[in-house]
C-alpha positions in Angstrom: -39.8 -66.2 208.8 -41.8 -68.2 211.2 -45.4 -69.4 210.6 -48.0 -69.8 213.3 -49.3 -73.2 214.3 -53.1 -73.4 214.8 -54.6 -76.0 217.2 -58.0 -77.2 216.0 -60.7 -79.3 217.8 -63.0 -79.7 214.8 -62.3 -80.3 211.2 -63.8 -77.7 208.7 -63.5 -78.9 205.2 -65.1 -76.1 203.0 -65.8 -78.9 200.6 -62.1 -79.4 199.7 -61.8 -83.0 201.0 -60.9 -85.8 198.6 -61.8 -89.4 199.1 -58.9 -91.8 199.1 -59.4 -94.6 196.7 -59.2 -98.2 197.9 -59.5 -97.1 201.6 -62.8 -97.4 203.3 -64.2 -94.0 204.5 -60.8 -92.3 204.2 -60.4 -88.7 203.1 -57.5 -86.2 202.7 -57.6 -82.5 203.0 -54.9 -79.9 202.6 -54.5 -76.6 204.4 -52.3 -73.7 203.4 -51.0 -73.3 206.9 -49.8 -75.4 209.8 -52.7 -77.0 211.7 -52.6 -79.5 214.6 -55.5 -81.9 215.3 -55.8 -84.5 218.0 -54.7 -87.9 216.5 -56.9 -91.0 216.8 -59.6 -89.1 218.7 -63.2 -88.5 217.5 -63.7 -84.9 216.4 -66.6 -83.2 214.7 -66.5 -82.5 211.0 -68.2 -79.5 209.4 -68.4 -78.2 205.9 -68.2 -74.5 206.9 -67.1 -72.5 210.0 -70.7 -71.5 210.8 -72.5 -74.7 209.9 -73.7 -77.6 212.0 -71.4 -80.7 212.1 -72.1 -83.3 209.4 -70.5 -86.2 211.3 -67.5 -87.4 213.3 -64.1 -88.4 212.1 -60.8 -89.7 213.3 -57.5 -88.0 212.2 -55.1 -90.8 211.4 -52.2 -88.9 209.8 -50.9 -85.3 209.7 -48.1 -84.2 207.5 -46.5 -80.7 207.8 -44.4 -79.7 204.8 -43.6 -76.5 203.0 -46.1 -74.3 204.9 -48.9 -76.8 204.3 -50.8 -79.4 206.4 -52.0 -82.6 204.8 -54.6 -84.3 207.0 -55.8 -87.8 206.4 -59.0 -88.8 208.3 -61.5 -91.6 208.5 -65.2 -90.7 208.5 -66.5 -92.6 211.5 -70.2 -91.5 211.6 -72.4 -89.4 209.4 -75.3 -87.5 211.0 -77.5 -87.5 207.9 -77.5 -88.7 204.3 -76.5 -86.2 201.6 
């Protein structure tokens, strides 16, 4: 059975991102579907679908495997402090 591919122009984390140790400002997030993001381009990052962006990031790696997307990104700028 085929699975749809979703093309995204902003990254919505829903608070599920995990900081990667020993890598400056690097995070990983997993999605239970196939998603495609522009690589090495600045995109906005939001916590929820209907919330304002919290900053900008750059997707550095996408892995599609077993109906899941693993997205590694670098936080480039943060609009305000938590």
